[in-house]
N, C-alpha and C positions, 0 to 999 in steps of 0.2 A: 503493499500500500504506498507506506513512505518511498520507494521507488518510483510509482507511477507518479504521486505529489512532484516531485523532484524533475521527472520529465516534463509534465505538467509545466510547472514554473518557467524549465528550459525553454520551453516552445514560446511560452508568453512572453518568457522577456524577447527571444530573438525576431518576434514578431513586433515587439515594442521598439524594439532596435531601428529594425527598417521603418516604423513610423517616423522614428526621430532623426534617421538619415533620410529621409522624405525632407523634412523639415527646414533640418541644420545646412543640407547639402547644399543646396543653391545659392542660402544666403551666404557661406563660407566659400562659394566660387566666389559670390560677389566685392567680399570683401578683400581675395588674396588677386584680384585680378586689377583690383586699381593700388597707384603709386602711393607712398604717402606725400609727395611734391602735388600730384593731382587734388588729394583730399583739401592740402593745405591750402592751394589755389583756389579749391570751391569754397573751401570756408571762408576765405574773403573775400567773396561775391558778393557785392550788395543783394544782388535779386535772390540768392540763395537765402541768406540771410532774413531779409524781410518777408520772403514767403514761409518760413519756418517760423518767425515771429507772428504771422498773420493766420496763420493755421494754428499755432497753438491758443493765440487769444480765441478767436473765432469759436474753435471747438469747446475749450473753459465757459466762455460766456453764454454758449449754448445751451450748455449741460447746466449753468448754473441757473439762467433766466427761465427754465422749461422746466427745471425740479420742482420749483413754486407750484405747478398746479400738477404736474406728472403723481408726488409725493403721495398729496391728499388724496388724486384720484387711484393710487393703488392702495389706499387703505378702503376706499370705501368699495372696491373690488376685493378686497379680503375680508371684510366682515359682514358685506351686503347680499342679498340675494335680491334680482331684480329681472323683472320680463325682458329677455332677451340679450341677459348676462352674455350667454355663448358665444352670440353673436360679435357682443363690444369688443370681448379679448380676443375673437379673429381678424377682428378688425384692427385690434394695436398691434398685431402681430403681421401684418397686410406689408409695411413696407422692409420688412425684413428679406419676404419671398419674392418680392414684385422685384423686376429688372430695374434696376438701379438711374439707367438712362429714362425710364418711365416715370420715375419718380421726379427727376426733374424738370420731365416736361408738364408734369400734374401740377409737380409747386409754381411751374413758370405760369399757369396758365391761372393761378389765382391771386402772383404777385407783378405780373404784369400790369405796364401802364395804361394797358383798356382794360383791367378787370377793374372791381369797385373797389378794393382795398388799396390796387394801385392808385387810381386816381383820387381817392382817400387823400392817400401818403404823398402825393405828389402836391395839394394843396399845401402842407405844411413842412413843403422843402427835401422828402425822403422818397429817395429812389431805392426799391430794393435789388435792381437788375444792375451788375457792375457793383455790388457794394459789400460791404461785408455785414450787413443786417443781411441779404439776400445769401450770403452765404451759410450763416450760421443758423438759418431756417432749413436750408437744403440739410447740414450736417443734423441739424434735431429732426427732424423729419426719418431719418434712416435709421437712426441712433437711438432715439427715444423707449422705442419697446423694452432695450435692456433694462433703463433705468425701470420703466414699471414695472414688467415682470420680477426683478429681482426686490425690489420692497416691496410688489404684494405679497412674495412666498415671505419675507420678513414679518412683514404684520401677520400673515397669517399664523406664523409660529409663537406669536406671544400670547400665554392666556387669558381666554377672557373673562377668567372667573379673576384677575389681577385687577383688569378694568371696570367690572360689572363690583368690586368689593369696592374702589376708589368712587364709583358715581355714589355707592349707598353710603359712604361717608362724607358724602356734601361735595364731590368735586365735581367742577362742570363738565360735561364733552371735551371741549377745547382743550380743559386741564387736562382732564386725563390722555386723548392725545399726545401732547406736550411734555407733561411729567411720567407717564407710563411705554404707551405706544412705541411713540420717535424713539425712546432710549434704547430700549429693547429691539428696537428692526434695524439699528445702526448701522451695525456690521451689514447685511443684505442692504440698506440703502446704499452706503460708500461702495460697496464692491459694483452696485447699479451704477452710481456716477462715474466713477473708473472706466465702466464696460463702455458705457455711454460717449465719455471723453476721446476716449480709444477708438470708438467705430466712426464717431464725426471727424477724428482727426485725418482717418485714413480715408476719408468718403472721395472719388474721385468724380462717377457718372454723373450724379444729381448734382453737383456743386459747378460742373463744367459747364451745363447747360444754363445755369442761373448767370452765373459769374465767372465768365472765362479770365478776367481780369478785374480787382486786381488778381494776382493769381496765387494762389495755396500750392505747397509743396509736390501734392501728388499731381497736381495739372502742369506745374513746372516742370518736372520731370518726363511728362508726357508730351509735352512739347517740345524739350530737347531732346527726345528720341525720336522724335517725328521730324524736327528739321536737321541735326546734326548727326545722331544714328547714338547706337548703344554704348558708345568711349564715353562721350558726352553727358548721356542719361546716369549712369553709374555713380558718379561718386556723387552725386545729390542725392540718391536714390540711399548709397551707405552714410551720410551724413543724417539724413531725415530718421532712416531707421537705427542707427545712432541714439538721435535724440528721444528718439516716442519712447525706445528703450530705458533710456536715463528716467523720464519723467512716469513711467507705468512705475519704474520701480521706485521712484520716491513716494509716488502715490500708494502704492500698496506698505509700504512703511511708514508713511502718514498716518494713513487708515485701522495699522495693526497696534501704533501706538495708541491710536485714540478707544481704539478695541480694549485696551488694557488698562487705560484710566479709567472707562465706564465698569 
């Protein structure tokens, strides 16, 4: 029996190694095919520098802004049953499964200058097309399901008896939400926000339709690949991967510290 288990573990480990190789191989090849001098030149390229900062800023802004509505909505989904709830849950997941170019076209139809929202924005001097606001909306559209689903799971794991006990002791529903539900679901909420941020930061299809300029880094990589070839696109891709990895690790470490504090 022990021998059979060891063989099973060995087979599973080999399969896992193949999966890791499938992920790491292309990334390792990308890094090994670029010289340090080329990377340094790319790092000092103002266009690359500004595109990375724009990508980070818009992805973070989209995550923070839309979380104001997404987190309470996730609580409602976790705690309440209502007609057509399954349809609502399906709609939430829709941005994940539809082609992101189609998502970009759908967003464009809502925020273009010919739409009701676009015309209203024009009256106050705001244009979503070719604007960081449009980029943030496109990023949020394709990434918000990650936050809602993760936060919903977090709220669902909070024992309802704790909330009911607080209500019986005289706390208001809003007090219960902020003092019991939110702190206990914080781990899932932070994980969902990190995933939303990471997914938004990597978006290309929806963003390129809404705002080719100013360029976020995924669009810049595509433009340099199309205009100059893979050698010009590789260094930008490497720098962006490195920056996003550092940011992602940093956010994970911060979330662990907050979880330890709680």
